[in-house]
N, C-alpha and C positions, 0 to 999 in steps of 0.2 A: 560469194555472198555468205556471210556468217548467219547462222540460224538464230533467230530471236529466242532469248531464254524463256522457257515455259513459265517461269515464275512471274514474269512481267506482263504476260498476255492478259490476265484479268484487268490490270491497270490500263493497258492499251485500249481495251474496249470500254472500260469505265469512262475514260476521257472522251472517246468518240460519242458515247451515249450522252454525256454531259453537254457536248457541243451540239448534238442532234438528238434530242430526247425521243422524238417520234418520226423516224425517217420513213419516207414513202417513195414509191416509184414516181418518176417525173413524167411518165406516160399518162395521157388523159384517157379515161374510159368511164362508161356508165354501168357496165355489167361484165360478167365473166367472159362472155363471147367477145366483147370489145377488147378486153385485156388480151385475150389470146391472139386476136388479129393484130393488135398493136405491137405485141412482142414479136410476132412473125415478121412484121414489116420493119421492125427496128434493126434487124440484122444488117450490119455494115451501113447503118444510117444513124443519124442523131435523133434523140428523143424530140428535140425541137422541130426537126424536119418532119418526123412522123406525126406529131400533134397538129402541125399545120395542114397536113393532108387529111388526117382522120377527123378533124373538126366537122367539116361539111359532110363527110361520109357517114359518120356516126349519127348525125341528125336524121339522115335518110334511112339508115339501115340499123336495126336493133337486134335482129335475130339471124341465125343461119339461113332460115327460109327466105328472108328478105335479101340476104346476100346472094343466094343462088338466083333469085328472081332478078336481081340487079344485073347479073351476068358479067363475064370477064371483060368485055369491051368497055362497059361503062365504069367498071372498077378501075381499069387502067387509067381512065380519064381522071379519076380521083387521086391516084397514087403515082402518077407519072413523074413527079418531082423527086421520088424516092429511088435510090439505087436498086437495080435488079427488079424493076417494077413489073416486067412481063412475067418473070418466073414467080414472083410473089403473088401476083394476081391469079395465076393459074392455081397455085397452092391454096390460096384463101378460098377460092370457089370450091376446090376439091375437098378441103377439110370441112367446109360448111356442109357440103353434101353428106360427108361421112358422119358428121355430128347428128344430122337428121336420121340417117339410116341406122346408126349403131347406138346412139345415145339419147334418142328422143329430143334432139335439138339442144341438149344441155352439154356444157363442158364437163368432161368426166373428172372426178377427183381421184385419178389413178395415173401414176407416172408412166407406166407402160402403155396404157391406152392413149395418153397424150402423145407419146412418141410414135405411135402408129399413124398419127395424122400427117398428111403431106406438109412439108415445110417446118415440122416441129422436131427439133433435136433435143438433146439432153438439157442444154442451157435454157431453151424456151420452156420446156416442161418444168424445170426447176423454178423458173420465175413464176409461172402460173400456180404451181403448188404452194409457193411461198406467199404470193400476194393475194391470190383468190381464196386459198383454203387454209392459210396460216400454218403451213408445214415448215419445219426448220430446215429448209433446203438452201443450198448456196449455189447460185448460178454464176459461173466464172466467165465474165466477159473480159474485154481487153483491159479495163480498169482494174478489176480484181486480180487478174493475172499479173499485171504490173506491180500492184501494191503487195501482193503476196510474195513476189520474188524480191522486189526492191527493199522492203522493210525487213526481210528475213522471217516474216511471220509464217509463210507457207511456200517455200521455194519448190518449183516443179518445172519440168521441161514442156509440159503441155497442160491444157485446162483441167483435164481429169485428175492429173497428179496434184495440182493445186487444190482442187475441190476436195479430194479425199483427205489431204493433209489438213485443210481448214476444218473439216468435220471432226477430225481427231483433236485439233489444237484449240479450237474456239470453245471457251467454257459454255456449258449448257445454258446458263442464264442469259447469254448474249447471242445464242445461235439463231434465234428467230429473226433478228434484225441485222445480223452480221452482214448479210448480203448487201443491204442498202447502205449501211455505214461505210463499207469498203468501196462500193461504187461511187458514192458521193465524195468520199475522201479522195479517191483517184481522179474524179472529174474536176474538182475545184481546188484541191491542195496538192496532192501528190501527182501532178501533171506529168505527161510523158516527156516533153522536151525540157521544161524548166520547173522542177518541183519547188513549191513555195515553202521550203524547210523552215525559214525563220518564223513563218506564220503557223506552223504545224504544231498541234497540241500533243503529238506523240513523237516528236523529233528525237527526244532524248532516249526513247525506247527502241528506236529504229536502228538497224545495223548498217544502213546504206552508207557507204564510204564517200560518195560523191555529193554530200549535202551542199546545197547552195547557201550563200551567206547574205545575199541581198534581199531585204524585206520588200514585198510588193504591196 
């Protein structure tokens, strides 16, 4: 995969911004705690599937204390349609307890503190820091990993390599929303099996050699 030329990267993001001026997460939440829980649940699951499960859950549970009071068994009933629901339920109850014990029931605005919570890895912490607190982090999920490699924007063998390369290559003015632009671009245009290259606003800047030719 040829590396995208540095000179065209500002234009790459300018076009994504024009297409999606105010990109947002597609996970539904009411507060920072809801966001944290939703992102933990979204691992190896779709946002649509998570929203379907958390809709009723978040009406009943607003705080870590209410989540602990709900308990693991009842939480499982809410999220059993989501993959790995037993492990996720255990982690959500445990992280809720730690939020109460260590952070006064609030989601910490600290990357390391977030990663100390059960079920919270680097990607989840980056999402929370970006969406909840407006930090210019980039959480590399399967979509960003694919887009970074396929377009030549930030090739890497693993998510961390792609993340670090993106942080170096994405112009500062676009870094805050880069995470969402790339996810949404990967989800709806630069799809895994059949990328919609004829409909793509950055196709001429992309170095992917296997571009599709049939418009969808």
